[in-house]
C-alpha distance (Angstrom), angle and dihedral (degrees) to the residues before:
residue distance angle dihedral
X1 . . .
X2 3.79 . .
X3 3.82 115.3 .
X4 3.81 118.7 -133.4
X5 3.79 118.1 -171.9
X6 3.82 105.3 164.0
X7 3.78 128.0 83.8
X8 3.80 86.8 -148.7
X9 3.78 93.3 62.2
X10 3.85 106.8 121.8
X11 3.80 94.0 -133.4
X12 3.80 92.0 49.6
X13 3.80 91.1 49.0
X14 3.81 89.8 51.1
X15 3.81 91.3 50.2
X16 3.80 91.6 47.3
X17 3.81 89.8 54.0
X18 3.81 92.0 49.5
X19 3.81 90.6 48.5
X20 3.79 93.5 52.4
X21 3.81 106.4 32.2
X22 3.78 129.2 63.7
X23 3.80 89.4 -169.0
X24 3.80 90.5 55.6
X25 3.80 91.2 49.8
X26 3.79 92.1 50.2
X27 3.81 92.5 47.4
X28 3.80 93.1 48.6
X29 3.81 95.0 39.6
X30 3.80 88.2 -133.5
X31 3.77 138.6 109.9
X32 3.80 141.2 -179.8
X33 3.79 126.7 -110.3
X34 3.79 112.5 -150.9
X35 3.79 121.9 -153.8
X36 3.77 142.1 7.8
X37 3.81 98.3 -74.6
X38 3.80 95.9 54.7
X39 3.79 91.0 42.7
X40 3.80 92.4 51.3
X41 3.81 91.7 46.0
X42 3.79 91.7 51.0
X43 3.80 94.9 46.7
X44 3.80 91.6 48.1
X45 3.80 98.4 43.7
X46 3.77 111.4 20.8
X47 3.76 113.3 28.7
X48 3.75 139.8 -128.6
X49 3.82 125.1 13.5
X50 3.78 121.4 -145.4
X51 3.79 94.9 -130.8
X52 3.80 140.7 3.9
X53 3.81 115.4 -142.9
X54 3.79 122.3 -168.0
X55 3.78 135.7 174.1
X56 3.79 120.6 -126.4
X57 3.80 91.6 -112.6
X58 3.80 92.0 43.3
X59 3.80 92.6 64.1
X60 3.81 89.1 73.8
X61 3.83 93.5 57.2
X62 3.85 108.6 103.9
X63 3.81 95.9 -138.4
X64 3.78 91.7 46.1
X65 3.80 90.3 49.0
X66 3.82 90.0 52.9
X67 3.80 91.7 52.6
X68 3.80 91.3 46.3
X69 3.79 89.1 53.1
X70 3.80 90.2 50.4
X71 3.80 91.6 49.8
X72 3.79 91.4 46.1
X73 3.81 91.4 51.8
X74 3.80 89.1 51.7
X75 3.82 90.7 48.3
X76 3.79 92.7 -118.8
X77 3.79 113.0 163.7
X78 3.80 114.8 -109.3
X79 3.79 137.8 -173.0
X80 3.81 133.4 -163.9
X81 3.80 120.0 -144.3
X82 3.80 131.2 -168.6
X83 3.79 108.9 -106.5
X84 3.82 91.8 -108.2
X85 3.81 92.5 55.8
X86 3.78 92.6 42.8
X87 3.81 89.1 53.6
X88 3.79 88.5 62.1
X89 3.81 89.8 63.0
X90 3.79 103.3 40.1
X91 3.80 124.6 76.6
X92 3.80 93.1 -170.2
X93 3.78 118.4 100.1
X94 3.79 113.3 -136.4
X95 3.80 91.7 3.4
X96 3.79 124.1 166.8
X97 3.81 95.3 -110.9
X98 3.81 103.5 -106.4
X99 3.80 131.2 123.7
X100 3.79 132.2 169.3
X101 3.79 122.4 -156.1
X102 3.80 109.3 -145.5
X103 3.77 139.6 174.7
X104 3.81 110.9 -112.3
X105 3.83 107.4 -113.8
X106 3.80 115.2 -110.6
X107 3.81 107.0 -160.2
X108 3.79 120.0 -170.5
X109 3.80 107.8 -95.2
X110 3.83 113.2 -126.5
X111 3.79 118.1 -125.9
X112 3.81 91.9 -142.6
X113 3.79 133.0 32.4
X114 3.80 105.1 -120.9
X115 3.81 101.6 153.7
X116 3.77 137.1 43.9
X117 3.80 109.9 -65.0
X118 3.79 143.2 163.0
X119 3.82 123.8 -125.3
X120 3.80 115.2 -163.0
X121 3.79 117.5 -161.8
X122 3.80 114.7 -159.6
X123 3.80 95.2 -35.7
X124 3.80 105.7 178.0
X125 3.79 111.2 -175.1
X126 3.83 116.9 83.0
X127 3.79 91.7 -151.9
X128 3.79 92.0 54.0
X129 3.79 91.7 48.0
X130 3.79 93.2 49.3
X131 3.81 91.5 47.5
X132 3.80 91.6 50.7
X133 3.79 91.0 50.4
X134 3.80 90.1 50.3
X135 3.81 92.9 49.3
X136 3.80 92.4 45.6
X137 3.80 92.3 52.3
X138 3.81 90.8 47.3
X139 3.81 89.9 51.7
X140 3.80 92.8 51.2
X141 3.81 96.3 -107.6
X142 3.80 111.5 141.2
X143 3.82 109.7 178.5
X144 3.83 122.4 73.5
X145 3.80 122.5 179.7
X146 3.81 116.9 -165.7
X147 3.80 122.9 -167.4
X148 3.79 120.5 -130.5
X149 3.82 90.0 -101.0
X150 3.79 94.7 54.0
X151 3.81 120.6 104.7
X152 3.80 115.3 -90.8
X153 3.79 107.3 -85.7
X154 3.81 93.4 -149.0
X155 3.80 97.6 49.1
X156 3.83 114.5 123.4
X157 3.83 94.9 -110.3
X158 3.80 92.0 50.7
X159 3.80 91.5 47.3
X160 3.80 91.3 52.3
X161 3.80 92.7 48.1
X162 3.81 90.5 47.3
X163 3.83 91.7 57.4
X164 3.81 93.6 -153.9
X165 3.81 97.2 -39.3
X166 3.80 91.0 120.7
X167 3.79 91.0 72.5
X168 3.81 92.7 56.2
X169 3.81 94.1 50.6
X170 3.78 141.6 69.3
X171 3.80 104.3 -130.3
X172 3.80 119.6 -166.4
X173 3.79 114.8 -169.1
X174 3.81 128.0 -164.6
X175 3.78 88.2 25.1
X176 3.80 121.8 170.5
X177 3.80 97.6 -124.8
X178 3.80 93.4 -170.8
X179 3.77 89.8 57.2
X180 3.81 90.2 46.3
X181 3.79 90.7 51.1
X182 3.78 93.4 47.6
X183 3.81 91.6 50.9
X184 3.78 97.7 45.1
X185 3.80 118.0 129.4
X186 3.81 89.7 -171.9
X187 3.82 129.1 62.7
X188 3.81 114.8 -84.2
X189 3.81 113.6 -138.5
X190 3.79 119.7 -166.2
X191 3.78 125.2 -168.3
X192 3.80 116.4 -130.2
X193 3.78 131.4 163.1
X194 3.83 87.6 -141.4
X195 3.81 95.8 55.4
X196 3.80 121.2 116.7
X197 3.80 98.0 -152.1
X198 3.81 117.0 84.5
X199 3.78 119.2 -135.1
X200 3.80 87.6 -123.8
X201 3.82 91.0 58.1
X202 3.81 93.1 55.0
X203 3.80 119.7 100.1
X204 3.80 104.0 -122.4
X205 3.80 98.5 164.8
X206 3.79 88.2 104.5
X207 3.82 129.0 57.9
X208 3.81 112.8 -79.7
X209 3.80 136.6 179.9
X210 3.80 114.0 -125.7
X211 3.79 119.9 -146.9
X212 3.82 120.5 -158.4
X213 3.77 127.5 173.9
X214 3.78 147.0 -160.2
X215 3.81 115.1 -41.5
X216 3.81 93.2 -116.7
X217 3.79 106.4 22.4
X218 3.78 100.7 35.0
X219 3.78 123.9 -150.9
X220 3.81 116.6 -11.5
X221 3.81 114.9 -104.0
X222 3.81 95.8 -117.7
X223 3.80 90.0 54.7
X224 3.79 92.9 45.3
X225 3.78 88.3 55.3
X226 3.82 89.3 57.5
X227 3.80 93.6 54.0
X228 3.78 118.9 111.0
X229 3.80 88.6 -146.6
X230 3.79 135.6 5.8
X231 3.79 112.0 -145.2
X232 3.77 137.1 -170.6
X233 3.80 128.3 -154.7
X234 3.82 108.8 -128.4
X235 3.78 116.4 -130.7
X236 3.77 135.6 175.0
X237 3.79 103.8 -149.8
X238 3.78 128.8 85.1
X239 3.81 94.3 -103.9
X240 3.80 112.8 115.8
X241 3.80 95.2 -138.0
X242 3.78 146.6 -18.2
X243 3.77 126.9 -95.5
X244 3.82 107.0 -91.8
X245 3.81 93.4 -116.1
X246 3.80 91.0 51.1
X247 3.81 90.8 46.5
X248 3.78 91.0 51.3
X249 3.81 92.1 50.7
X250 3.82 91.3 50.8
X251 3.82 90.6 50.6
X252 3.80 95.1 46.5
X253 3.77 94.3 50.0
X254 3.78 94.2 44.9
X255 3.81 83.8 57.8
X256 3.82 89.7 49.1
X257 3.82 89.9 49.8
X258 3.78 93.6 50.2
X259 3.77 94.1 44.7
X260 3.78 90.3 47.9
X261 3.81 90.2 53.0
X262 3.81 90.6 47.3
X263 3.79 90.9 52.8
X264 3.80 92.1 47.1
X265 3.80 93.8 48.9
X266 3.80 93.1 48.7
């Protein structure tokens, strides 16, 4: 592990820019994973990081030490930072002192939707996006298409909310959702509080593409018009609607329930 103690070190300055700027992350095609859980998930599912970054105090943490040993065995470059410098990179309060620098995966974008997928139209909140990714991965959905107006999927807050889901998914950013919808070989289901069809009336035993929209405005009208079916989630309370991440989880696991029943009956 190479020690770095100066804020003027070129590598540290590059890392500081990546930690603080979404534009810098997009330009470099790289991002930072903060903490043991994300690091373990990446090493188990995705592969080899570009750099391992640890704070001086973090080296004493048993789980951090185990990851450092794994990185050392794989000959992955590592640096040690004084706690004060490390704090300039991490957005996690009371973290363990471990970051991985990784290349953002660039999966090959399919020309046609042929499997269950999620289309996200102008979703703004990083926490909602990360939660949807986590629920999708748990439900066995692999493909996520994010419009240009959607929050950056590889931003630190989204990564933390996703809890490792990113590495089980194929995430396509800046996607043309209209084009995706028009080239879908599976039904496209859009959530709308004005729909007449209940989620529980929809046939989800087959692959479907789910369409979710902006937290306040919902799915754009031109995309709604492309949907095979508009659905609503029934609820009993006086609230007008569910949070979009909660709505997505309900939809995904109704699909899991129906597909589980279909498998059992066959």
